[in-house]
All heavy atoms as an XYZ file, in Angstrom:
617
protein
N     -17.347     95.966     60.747
C     -16.418     94.863     60.712
C     -15.808     94.607     62.084
O     -15.355     93.501     62.355
C     -15.328     95.246     59.706
C     -14.860     94.195     58.777
S     -16.096     93.098     58.181
C     -15.074     92.012     57.308
N     -15.809     95.619     62.910
C     -15.265     95.477     64.257
C     -16.033     94.425     65.050
O     -15.448     93.653     65.807
C     -15.335     96.837     64.958
C     -14.309     96.980     66.047
O     -13.286     96.290     65.966
O     -14.541     97.779     66.960
N     -17.351     94.382     64.857
C     -18.181     93.413     65.565
C     -17.878     91.985     65.159
O     -17.935     91.072     65.981
N     -17.566     91.781     63.879
C     -17.235     90.435     63.410
C     -15.963     89.933     64.074
O     -15.905     88.800     64.543
C     -17.066     90.423     61.894
C     -16.610     89.097     61.281
C     -17.611     87.994     61.566
C     -16.385     89.256     59.803
N     -14.945     90.764     64.147
C     -13.688     90.351     64.782
C     -13.898     90.077     66.266
O     -13.318     89.144     66.813
C     -12.592     91.390     64.590
C     -12.315     91.723     63.158
C     -12.208     92.984     62.634
C     -12.130     90.833     62.055
N     -11.966     92.904     61.291
C     -11.916     91.602     60.906
C     -12.134     89.450     61.933
C     -11.689     91.043     59.655
C     -11.922     88.902     60.683
C     -11.708     89.678     59.570
N     -14.726     90.892     66.919
C     -15.001     90.673     68.339
C     -15.691     89.332     68.554
O     -15.303     88.559     69.427
C     -15.873     91.805     68.892
O     -15.188     93.047     68.714
C     -16.180     91.602     70.353
N     -16.717     89.039     67.757
C     -17.436     87.767     67.892
C     -16.526     86.587     67.586
O     -16.554     85.568     68.280
C     -18.655     87.755     66.965
N     -15.704     86.725     66.549
C     -14.803     85.638     66.175
C     -13.784     85.361     67.272
O     -13.500     84.204     67.594
C     -14.092     85.997     64.874
C     -13.434     84.874     64.109
C     -14.467     83.832     63.699
C     -12.739     85.418     62.891
N     -13.268     86.406     67.889
C     -12.286     86.224     68.953
C     -12.923     85.711     70.239
O     -12.285     85.006     71.009
C     -11.572     87.538     69.238
C     -10.673     87.974     68.111
C      -9.984     89.263     68.425
O      -8.927     89.243     69.044
N     -10.572     90.366     68.032
N     -14.181     86.080     70.480
C     -14.826     85.655     71.720
C     -15.269     84.199     71.659
O     -15.123     83.457     72.635
C     -16.026     86.553     72.029
C     -16.690     86.242     73.336
C     -16.092     86.611     74.530
C     -17.896     85.576     73.392
C     -16.683     86.318     75.746
C     -18.503     85.276     74.602
C     -17.893     85.658     75.780
N     -15.813     83.764     70.530
C     -16.373     82.418     70.430
C     -15.392     81.379     69.911
O     -15.702     80.187     69.906
C     -17.618     82.427     69.543
C     -18.794     83.075     70.201
C     -19.227     84.322     69.797
C     -19.457     82.452     71.230
C     -20.306     84.932     70.414
C     -20.543     83.043     71.846
C     -20.968     84.297     71.442
N     -14.215     81.794     69.423
C     -13.220     80.846     68.930
C     -11.845     81.237     69.463
O     -11.699     82.233     70.160
C     -13.157     80.833     67.391
O     -12.638     82.071     66.931
C     -14.508     80.571     66.768
N     -10.869     80.452     69.087
C      -9.481     80.786     69.428
C      -8.792     81.492     68.265
O      -7.588     81.678     68.283
C      -8.706     79.528     69.777
C      -9.156     78.929     71.076
C      -8.273     77.792     71.442
N      -8.647     77.341     72.775
C      -7.818     76.722     73.576
N      -6.605     76.487     73.206
N      -8.227     76.336     74.767
N      -9.550     81.874     67.260
C      -8.993     82.545     66.089
C      -8.719     84.003     66.454
O      -9.620     84.733     66.864
C      -9.961     82.462     64.892
C     -10.209     81.001     64.522
C      -9.432     83.252     63.706
C     -11.308     80.794     63.507
N      -7.476     84.430     66.308
C      -7.080     85.796     66.630
C      -6.492     86.446     65.388
O      -5.377     86.153     64.983
C      -6.028     85.824     67.741
C      -6.439     85.122     69.007
C      -7.539     85.894     69.741
N      -7.868     85.238     70.997
C      -8.979     84.545     71.202
N      -9.838     84.402     70.235
N      -9.230     83.997     72.357
N      -7.266     87.317     64.754
C      -6.792     88.005     63.562
C      -6.403     89.450     63.857
O      -5.586     90.025     63.159
C      -7.871     87.985     62.478
C      -8.306     86.597     62.010
C      -9.465     86.704     61.050
C      -7.155     85.879     61.364
N      -7.020     90.022     64.875
C      -6.789     91.414     65.226
C      -6.511     91.469     66.723
O      -7.182     90.796     67.502
C      -8.038     92.269     64.909
C      -7.809     93.720     65.262
C      -8.428     92.130     63.455
N      -5.539     92.270     67.114
C      -5.293     92.428     68.544
C      -6.313     93.417     69.098
O      -6.343     94.577     68.722
C      -3.884     92.939     68.802
C      -3.595     93.073     70.273
C      -2.199     93.515     70.536
C      -2.027     93.617     72.043
N      -0.686     94.010     72.408
N      -7.159     92.925     69.966
C      -8.207     93.763     70.550
C      -7.871     94.011     72.011
O      -7.699     93.078     72.786
C      -9.560     93.078     70.428
C     -10.682     93.947     70.919
C     -11.963     93.607     70.215
O     -11.976     92.838     69.273
N     -13.041     94.187     70.647
N      -7.799     95.278     72.381
C      -7.419     95.600     73.746
C      -8.607     96.090     74.566
O      -8.583     96.049     75.783
C      -6.293     96.659     73.779
C      -5.014     96.074     73.222
C      -6.688     97.903     73.013
N      -9.641     96.540     73.907
C     -10.785     97.091     74.631
C     -12.004     96.188     74.486
O     -12.431     95.870     73.387
C     -11.125     98.481     74.086
C     -12.247     99.160     74.825
C     -12.534    100.540     74.250
O     -11.600    101.194     73.809
O     -13.708    100.916     74.236
N     -12.532     95.735     75.611
C     -13.728     94.905     75.620
C     -14.746     95.606     76.506
O     -14.561     95.689     77.708
C     -13.437     93.522     76.195
C     -12.447     92.726     75.408
C     -11.098     92.780     75.535
C     -12.723     91.792     74.381
N     -10.511     91.916     74.648
C     -11.490     91.292     73.927
C     -13.882     91.314     73.799
C     -11.385     90.351     72.918
C     -13.770     90.371     72.800
C     -12.543     89.897     72.368
N     -15.826     96.113     75.914
C     -16.876     96.742     76.701
C     -18.237     96.348     76.124
O     -18.328     95.626     75.150
C     -16.704     98.268     76.759
C     -16.740     98.930     75.392
O     -16.984     98.239     74.388
O     -16.533    100.152     75.334
N     -19.297     96.834     76.760
C     -20.655     96.448     76.350
C     -20.970     96.886     74.926
O     -21.662     96.185     74.199
C     -21.665     97.049     77.319
C     -21.603     96.452     78.700
C     -22.577     97.123     79.650
O     -23.401     97.934     79.205
O     -22.501     96.828     80.850
N     -20.464     98.030     74.524
C     -20.727     98.515     73.172
C     -20.119     97.622     72.112
O     -20.733     97.352     71.077
N     -18.908     97.157     72.368
C     -18.229     96.279     71.415
C     -18.972     94.955     71.303
O     -19.213     94.451     70.207
C     -16.759     96.052     71.852
C     -16.096     94.998     71.001
C     -15.988     97.346     71.795
N     -19.370     94.383     72.434
C     -20.134     93.138     72.403
C     -21.510     93.336     71.772
O     -22.004     92.458     71.078
C     -20.281     92.559     73.804
C     -19.061     91.836     74.281
C     -18.349     92.286     75.367
C     -18.624     90.703     73.633
C     -17.213     91.632     75.807
C     -17.492     90.026     74.052
C     -16.783     90.496     75.145
N     -22.124     94.476     71.997
C     -23.425     94.749     71.387
C     -23.351     94.786     69.876
O     -24.255     94.306     69.186
N     -22.283     95.349     69.338
C     -22.113     95.398     67.886
C     -21.755     94.041     67.296
O     -21.886     93.834     66.093
C     -21.035     96.420     67.518
C     -21.450     97.854     67.728
C     -20.438     98.833     67.166
N     -19.116     98.721     67.779
C     -18.743     99.321     68.896
N     -19.615    100.079     69.544
N     -17.524     99.170     69.371
N     -21.319     93.110     68.136
C     -20.920     91.796     67.622
C     -22.082     90.805     67.526
O     -21.945     89.774     66.877
C     -19.821     91.207     68.495
O     -20.334     90.807     69.750
N     -23.200     91.103     68.140
C     -24.326     90.155     68.172
C     -24.811     89.737     66.783
O     -25.034     88.546     66.548
C     -25.480     90.713     69.033
C     -25.042     90.717     70.495
C     -26.749     89.906     68.850
C     -26.023     91.389     71.422
N     -24.971     90.646     65.811
C     -25.440     90.190     64.496
C     -24.471     89.262     63.767
O     -24.852     88.579     62.822
C     -25.610     91.492     63.699
C     -25.668     92.575     64.697
C     -24.897     92.110     65.879
N     -23.217     89.214     64.200
C     -22.217     88.419     63.515
C     -22.051     87.020     64.096
O     -21.242     86.233     63.585
C     -20.862     89.148     63.547
C     -20.883     90.442     62.792
C     -20.965     91.642     63.471
C     -20.849     90.455     61.414
C     -20.989     92.842     62.791
C     -20.866     91.651     60.718
C     -20.940     92.841     61.406
N     -22.783     86.688     65.136
C     -22.650     85.368     65.761
C     -22.977     84.231     64.782
O     -22.265     83.228     64.752
C     -23.483     85.297     67.053
C     -22.863     86.227     68.107
C     -23.568     83.872     67.583
C     -23.672     86.364     69.373
N     -24.006     84.344     63.928
C     -24.232     83.266     62.951
C     -23.078     83.097     61.965
O     -22.789     81.984     61.527
C     -25.506     83.701     62.218
C     -26.202     84.589     63.179
C     -25.121     85.304     63.923
N     -22.383     84.181     61.640
C     -21.245     84.083     60.738
C     -20.109     83.306     61.406
O     -19.412     82.521     60.759
C     -20.786     85.483     60.287
C     -21.892     86.130     59.467
C     -19.493     85.419     59.487
C     -21.654     87.553     59.088
N     -19.939     83.501     62.709
C     -18.934     82.737     63.450
C     -19.290     81.252     63.394
O     -18.416     80.404     63.203
C     -18.821     83.234     64.905
C     -17.911     82.335     65.717
C     -18.330     84.666     64.943
N     -20.559     80.933     63.523
C     -20.999     79.543     63.402
C     -20.709     78.973     62.022
O     -20.318     77.808     61.889
N     -20.883     79.798     60.996
C     -20.559     79.352     59.644
C     -19.064     79.101     59.481
O     -18.655     78.138     58.823
C     -21.011     80.392     58.618
C     -22.492     80.419     58.298
C     -22.834     81.619     57.423
C     -22.891     79.143     57.595
N     -18.237     79.940     60.078
C     -16.785     79.754     60.000
C     -16.376     78.451     60.684
O     -15.614     77.655     60.128
C     -16.040     80.966     60.615
C     -14.562     80.680     60.777
C     -16.261     82.213     59.777
N     -16.901     78.222     61.882
C     -16.582     76.987     62.608
C     -17.087     75.775     61.818
O     -16.378     74.782     61.661
C     -17.174     77.009     64.033
C     -17.023     75.661     64.708
C     -16.512     78.101     64.864
N     -18.301     75.863     61.311
C     -18.852     74.765     60.515
C     -18.066     74.509     59.248
O     -17.861     73.354     58.847
N     -17.577     75.570     58.607
C     -16.785     75.412     57.391
C     -15.444     74.743     57.704
O     -14.984     73.890     56.938
C     -16.557     76.769     56.730
N     -14.836     75.116     58.819
C     -13.577     74.465     59.216
C     -13.793     72.980     59.492
O     -12.981     72.139     59.092
C     -12.985     75.155     60.440
C     -12.396     76.544     60.205
C     -12.016     77.179     61.531
C     -11.211     76.466     59.281
N     -14.892     72.649     60.170
C     -15.184     71.247     60.455
C     -15.534     70.478     59.181
O     -15.159     69.319     59.027
C     -16.310     71.142     61.472
C     -15.971     71.634     62.877
C     -17.209     71.623     63.758
C     -14.863     70.812     63.490
N     -16.259     71.118     58.258
C     -16.585     70.463     56.986
C     -15.321     70.208     56.172
O     -15.176     69.144     55.557
C     -17.559     71.325     56.190
N     -14.394     71.154     56.195
C     -13.127     70.966     55.507
C     -12.339     69.816     56.140
O     -11.783     68.965     55.434
C     -12.301     72.246     55.542
C     -10.919     72.181     54.906
C     -11.029     71.939     53.412
C     -10.155     73.452     55.190
N     -12.325     69.774     57.465
C     -11.658     68.666     58.158
C     -12.292     67.331     57.823
O     -11.594     66.332     57.611
N     -13.614     67.286     57.766
C     -14.321     66.047     57.414
C     -13.989     65.624     55.987
O     -13.759     64.442     55.724
C     -15.827     66.240     57.580
C     -16.587     64.950     57.371
O     -16.242     63.925     57.945
N     -17.615     65.003     56.536
N     -13.946     66.588     55.098
C     -13.634     66.291     53.697
C     -12.237     65.680     53.578
O     -12.040     64.702     52.854
C     -13.759     67.571     52.876
C     -13.475     67.372     51.427
C     -14.292     66.808     50.491
C     -12.262     67.712     50.751
N     -13.666     66.785     49.267
C     -12.411     67.348     49.401
C     -11.074     68.302     51.150
C     -11.419     67.534     48.460
C     -10.085     68.507     50.210
C     -10.265     68.121     48.884
N     -11.280     66.249     54.297
C      -9.911     65.721     54.267
C      -9.865     64.312     54.846
O      -9.226     63.411     54.283
C      -8.951     66.668     55.033
C      -7.600     66.018     55.262
C      -8.796     67.981     54.291
N     -10.566     64.111     55.963
C     -10.549     62.786     56.590
C     -11.239     61.735     55.728
O     -10.802     60.579     55.687
C     -11.194     62.858     57.979
C     -10.396     63.635     59.023
C     -11.224     63.836     60.277
C      -9.088     62.939     59.333
N     -12.313     62.103     55.041
C     -12.974     61.164     54.130
C     -12.043     60.826     52.965
O     -11.945     59.670     52.547
C     -14.316     61.744     53.624
C     -14.856     60.959     52.448
C     -15.332     61.769     54.746
N     -11.341     61.846     52.455
C     -10.410     61.613     51.344
C      -9.265     60.694     51.759
O      -8.737     59.935     50.941
C      -9.863     62.943     50.836
N      -8.887     60.746     53.032
C      -7.826     59.871     53.533
C      -8.329     58.467     53.858
O      -7.542     57.576     54.166
C      -7.183     60.481     54.785
C      -6.385     61.764     54.575
C      -5.941     62.336     55.908
C      -5.196     61.499     53.667
N      -9.643     58.271     53.845
C     -10.220     56.958     54.112
C     -10.288     56.609     55.586
O     -10.229     55.437     55.950
N     -10.421     57.613     56.441
C     -10.479     57.394     57.887
C     -11.782     56.700     58.258
O     -12.845     57.016     57.720
C     -10.380     58.743     58.616
O      -9.268     59.459     58.110
C     -10.234     58.562     60.101
N     -11.714     55.776     59.200
C     -12.905     55.071     59.675
C     -13.868     56.054     60.339
O     -13.456     57.094     60.870
C     -12.507     53.979     60.669
N     -15.152     55.718     60.303
C     -16.190     56.636     60.772
C     -16.028     57.039     62.233
O     -16.132     58.215     62.575
C     -17.577     56.027     60.567
C     -17.944     55.922     59.099
O     -17.325     56.631     58.281
O     -18.846     55.135     58.777
N     -15.792     56.076     63.107
C     -15.673     56.377     64.528
C     -14.441     57.236     64.820
O     -14.512     58.206     65.589
C     -15.618     55.084     65.346
C     -15.639     55.244     66.855
C     -16.912     55.950     67.306
C     -15.512     53.904     67.541
N     -13.337     56.935     64.184
C     -12.125     57.731     64.355
C     -12.319     59.133     63.796
O     -11.886     60.119     64.391
C     -10.942     57.039     63.671
C      -9.601     57.770     63.746
C      -9.174     57.948     65.203
C      -8.552     57.029     62.943
N     -12.985     59.225     62.645
C     -13.263     60.536     62.039
C     -14.123     61.382     62.954
O     -13.863     62.574     63.142
C     -13.932     60.346     60.684
C     -14.056     61.645     59.916
C     -14.523     61.421     58.503
N     -15.938     61.115     58.494
C     -16.490     60.088     57.869
N     -15.751     59.253     57.190
N     -17.790     59.897     57.914
N     -15.135     60.784     63.581
C     -15.992     61.526     64.508
C     -15.202     62.034     65.709
O     -15.374     63.170     66.145
C     -17.152     60.652     64.965
N     -14.307     61.200     66.228
C     -13.495     61.605     67.375
C     -12.544     62.736     66.998
O     -12.371     63.697     67.757
C     -12.712     60.407     67.901
N     -11.938     62.642     65.839
C     -11.016     63.696     65.393
C     -11.764     65.004     65.178
O     -11.287     66.087     65.555
C     -10.282     63.256     64.107
C      -9.322     62.112     64.428
C      -9.544     64.422     63.475
C      -8.707     61.463     63.200
N     -12.954     64.939     64.590
C     -13.736     66.163     64.368
C     -14.183     66.790     65.688
O     -14.235     68.019     65.815
C     -14.940     65.878     63.470
C     -14.592     65.610     62.012
C     -15.823     65.158     61.252
C     -13.975     66.827     61.364
N     -14.504     65.970     66.670
C     -14.874     66.491     67.981
C     -13.698     67.217     68.625
O     -13.842     68.321     69.151
C     -15.360     65.365     68.888
C     -15.782     65.764     70.292
C     -17.000     66.672     70.236
C     -16.063     64.543     71.121
N     -12.528     66.619     68.543
C     -11.326     67.259     69.094
C     -11.018     68.543     68.321
O     -10.642     69.564     68.914
C     -10.136     66.275     69.077
C      -8.835     66.986     69.400
C     -10.384     65.144     70.043
N     -11.187     68.524     67.007
C     -10.959     69.722     66.203
C     -11.898     70.850     66.608
O     -11.482     72.007     66.720
C     -11.118     69.398     64.716
C     -10.937     70.567     63.750
C      -9.524     71.115     63.838
C     -11.256     70.127     62.331
N     -13.159     70.522     66.857
C     -14.106     71.549     67.296
C     -13.715     72.117     68.654
O     -13.799     73.324     68.881
C     -15.519     70.982     67.358
C     -16.540     72.033     67.756
C     -17.945     71.490     67.830
O     -18.143     70.271     67.721
O     -18.856     72.311     68.014
N     -13.273     71.261     69.557
C     -12.841     71.744     70.867
C     -11.616     72.631     70.737
O     -11.493     73.652     71.423
C     -12.582     70.552     71.812
C     -13.904     69.871     72.155
C     -11.878     71.002     73.073
C     -13.766     68.588     72.915
N     -10.723     72.297     69.829
C      -9.539     73.135     69.613
C      -9.928     74.494     69.045
O      -9.455     75.525     69.492
C      -8.533     72.413     68.695
C      -7.904     71.234     69.431
C      -7.457     73.367     68.198
C      -7.083     70.333     68.550
N     -10.808     74.506     68.055
C     -11.192     75.760     67.404
C     -11.976     76.669     68.345
O     -11.738     77.868     68.414
C     -12.009     75.475     66.111
C     -12.639     76.749     65.572
C     -11.132     74.848     65.056
N     -12.903     76.086     69.109
C     -13.747     76.917     69.980
C     -13.187     77.055     71.378
O     -13.732     77.819     72.168
C     -15.163     76.322     70.089
O     -15.087     75.038     70.704
C     -15.837     76.242     68.734
N     -12.151     76.323     71.689
C     -11.616     76.365     73.045
C     -12.502     75.634     74.030
O     -12.383     75.817     75.244
N     -13.396     74.800     73.546
C     -14.292     74.055     74.424
C     -15.298     74.945     75.138
O     -15.737     74.616     76.237
N     -15.663     76.048     74.519
C     -16.518     77.046     75.152
C     -17.853     76.467     75.615
O     -18.321     76.778     76.707
C     -16.763     78.214     74.183
C     -17.580     79.367     74.708
C     -16.838     80.069     75.837
C     -17.888     80.353     73.604
N     -18.442     75.604     74.828
C     -19.780     75.102     75.162
C     -19.769     73.671     75.695
O     -20.806     73.039     75.810
C     -20.684     75.201     73.936
C     -20.855     76.616     73.407
C     -21.671     76.587     72.115
C     -21.519     77.509     74.422
N     -18.601     73.163     76.042
C     -18.490     71.808     76.571
C     -18.297     71.867     78.087
O     -17.229     71.641     78.586
C     -17.316     71.059     75.909
C     -17.581     70.727     74.473
C     -17.142     71.553     73.458
C     -18.312     69.596     74.143
C     -17.410     71.255     72.133
C     -18.578     69.285     72.825
C     -18.123     70.130     71.834
O     -18.389     69.828     70.525
N     -19.361     72.156     78.795
C     -19.223     72.246     80.248
C     -19.993     71.168     80.957
O     -20.867     70.574     80.664
C     -19.653     73.598     80.772
C     -21.012     74.063     80.275
O     -21.577     73.428     79.364
O     -21.489     75.057     80.779
């Protein structure tokens, strides 16, 4: 479970556990959990989309809000 928390904290801004030690072993154990982090981010975005559709938000505005939400959740890690 330690690897899941490491991957979640590294790839997102979600902080559930205070982690003070970052080394190669910790990152190595987190590699199998990277797809789960993607599922968490995708689930948050799907939930946001569901709420915006329920509110009747226009498509272009909904896309912009979801993009900003993804940048907030991931910290813009892959937007370089």
